[in-house]
C-alpha positions in Angstrom: -3.4 -14.9 -14.4 -2.6 -17.9 -12.3 -5.4 -19.6 -10.4 -4.7 -19.7 -6.7 -3.6 -22.9 -5.1 -5.9 -24.1 -2.2 -2.9 -24.5 0.1 -1.9 -20.9 -0.3 -5.5 -19.8 0.2 -5.8 -21.8 3.4 -2.5 -20.5 4.6 -3.7 -16.9 4.0 -7.0 -17.7 5.8 -5.0 -19.2 8.8 -3.1 -15.9 9.1 -6.4 -14.4 10.3 -6.9 -17.0 13.0 -3.9 -15.8 15.0 -5.0 -13.1 17.4 -1.4 -11.9 17.9 -1.4 -10.6 14.3 -4.0 -8.0 15.3 -2.3 -6.6 18.4 -1.9 -3.3 16.6 -1.5 -1.8 13.1 2.3 -2.3 13.0 2.0 -5.9 13.9 -0.7 -6.5 11.4 1.4 -4.8 8.6 4.4 -6.9 9.5 2.3 -10.2 9.6 1.1 -9.5 6.1 4.6 -8.7 4.9 6.1 -11.8 6.6 3.4 -14.0 5.0 4.1 -12.7 1.5 7.8 -13.2 2.0 7.3 -16.7 3.2 5.2 -17.5 0.1 7.8 -15.9 -2.3 7.5 -18.7 -4.8 3.9 -17.5 -5.5 4.7 -13.8 -5.6 6.9 -13.2 -8.6 8.9 -10.0 -9.2 6.4 -8.9 -11.8 3.4 -9.6 -9.6 5.0 -7.7 -6.7 5.7 -4.7 -9.0 2.2 -4.7 -10.5 0.5 -4.8 -7.1 3.1 -2.3 -5.6 4.1 -4.9 -3.1 7.7 -4.4 -4.2 7.9 -1.1 -2.4 5.6 -2.0 0.5 7.6 -5.1 1.5 10.7 -3.1 2.1 9.3 -0.4 4.4 10.0 -0.3 8.1 6.5 -0.4 9.6 7.6 1.5 12.7 8.3 4.5 10.4 5.5 4.2 7.9 2.4 2.7 9.5 0.0 5.6 10.4 -1.6 6.0 13.8 -5.2 5.7 12.6 -5.5 4.1 9.2 -8.9 3.9 7.6 -9.5 0.3 8.5 -10.6 -1.6 11.6 -8.4 -4.5 12.8 -11.6 -6.1 14.2 -13.1 -6.3 10.7 -10.1 -7.4 8.8 -10.8 -11.1 9.0 -14.3 -10.5 7.5 -13.0 -7.9 5.0 -10.1 -9.8 3.5 -9.3 -12.9 5.6 -12.4 -15.0 4.6 -12.6 -14.1 0.9 -12.2 -16.8 -1.7 -9.6 -15.4 -4.1 -9.7 -16.9 -7.6 -6.2 -15.9 -8.6 -2.9 -15.0 -7.0 -3.1 -11.6 -8.7 -6.4 -10.9 -6.8 -4.8 -11.8 -3.5 -1.7 -9.8 -4.2 -3.7 -6.7 -5.1 -5.8 -7.0 -1.9 -2.7 -7.4 0.2 -1.1 -4.4 -1.6 -4.2 -2.3 -1.1 -4.4 -3.2 2.6 -0.7 -2.4 3.2 -1.2 1.0 1.4 -4.2 1.7 3.6 -1.9 1.2 6.6 0.7 3.7 5.5 -1.5 6.3 3.7 -1.5 9.9 4.9 -4.5 11.7 3.3 -4.1 15.3 2.2 -7.7 16.5 2.8 -8.0 17.4 -0.9 -10.4 15.7 -3.3 -9.1 14.3 -6.6 -9.7 16.9 -9.3 -9.9 14.2 -11.9 -12.5 11.7 -10.5 -13.7 13.4 -7.4 -14.3 10.0 -5.8 -11.3 9.9 -3.5 -9.1 12.1 -1.3 -5.6 12.5 -2.6 -2.8 10.8 -0.5 0.7 12.0 0.0 3.5 10.0 -1.8 7.1 10.5 -2.5 8.0 10.3 -6.2 11.7 9.3 -6.5 13.2 10.1 -9.9 14.9 6.9 -11.2 17.9 8.8 -12.6 18.6 11.6 -10.1 17.1 9.7 -7.1 15.6 13.1 -6.1 12.5 12.8 -3.9 9.5 14.9 -4.7 6.5 15.1 -2.4 3.4 14.6 -4.6 -0.3 13.8 -4.2 -1.9 10.7 -5.8 -5.4 9.4 -6.2 -5.6 5.7 -5.4 -8.9 5.4 -7.3 -8.0 6.8 -10.7 -4.2 7.3 -10.5 -4.2 11.0 -10.9 -1.0 12.6 -9.6 -0.1 16.2 -9.0 2.5 18.3 -7.4 2.0 20.0 -4.0 0.9 23.2 -5.8 -2.0 21.4 -7.6 -0.4 21.1 -11.0 -0.8 17.8 -13.0 2.2 15.5 -12.6 4.8 16.1 -15.3 7.8 14.5 -13.7 7.9 11.4 -15.8 8.2 7.8 -14.5 9.3 7.5 -10.9 9.3 5.0 -8.1 6.5 5.8 -5.7 6.7 5.4 -2.0 4.3 6.4 0.8 5.2 9.7 2.4 5.8 9.7 6.2 4.8 12.5 8.5 8.4 13.6 8.6 8.5 13.8 4.8 5.5 16.1 4.8 6.5 18.2 7.8 10.0 18.6 6.4 8.9 19.7 3.0 9.3 23.3 2.1 6.2 24.5 0.4 6.9 27.3 -2.1 
């Protein structure tokens, strides 16, 4: 793990001093994405992949950011903007978690594995066939299952947040 440079930490803190970045959830999402992209020398391909930023940085916030995420824009500066991160990995993970919070649609179903979290809808995209499969995932323990409640058995896939249209357009068997 790479210790964080004071300049990048200060730059991140300064992001939270700009009121315009908190105009709404879409703007907040885009401001975090823009900041990461501007600091690309710090966010390696491997780091983006391990913190799931690789997927989140490519999404159109107009299509993916949910109407009422489970976070308050008024508290974001205190929640993540004032923290003293020790490593760039910690910062990347926090940004990734925050971006996921902004695009997560919850299923209303508790995780059968850990029972600590509600499952969220995601699209699992098979790397070979490119077929999209609507699935449920626990962000706490990583449990994944199909829509019918069966443990995930689809192998390794790219995982994207599901949009309302993905869920509404899915044909439940």
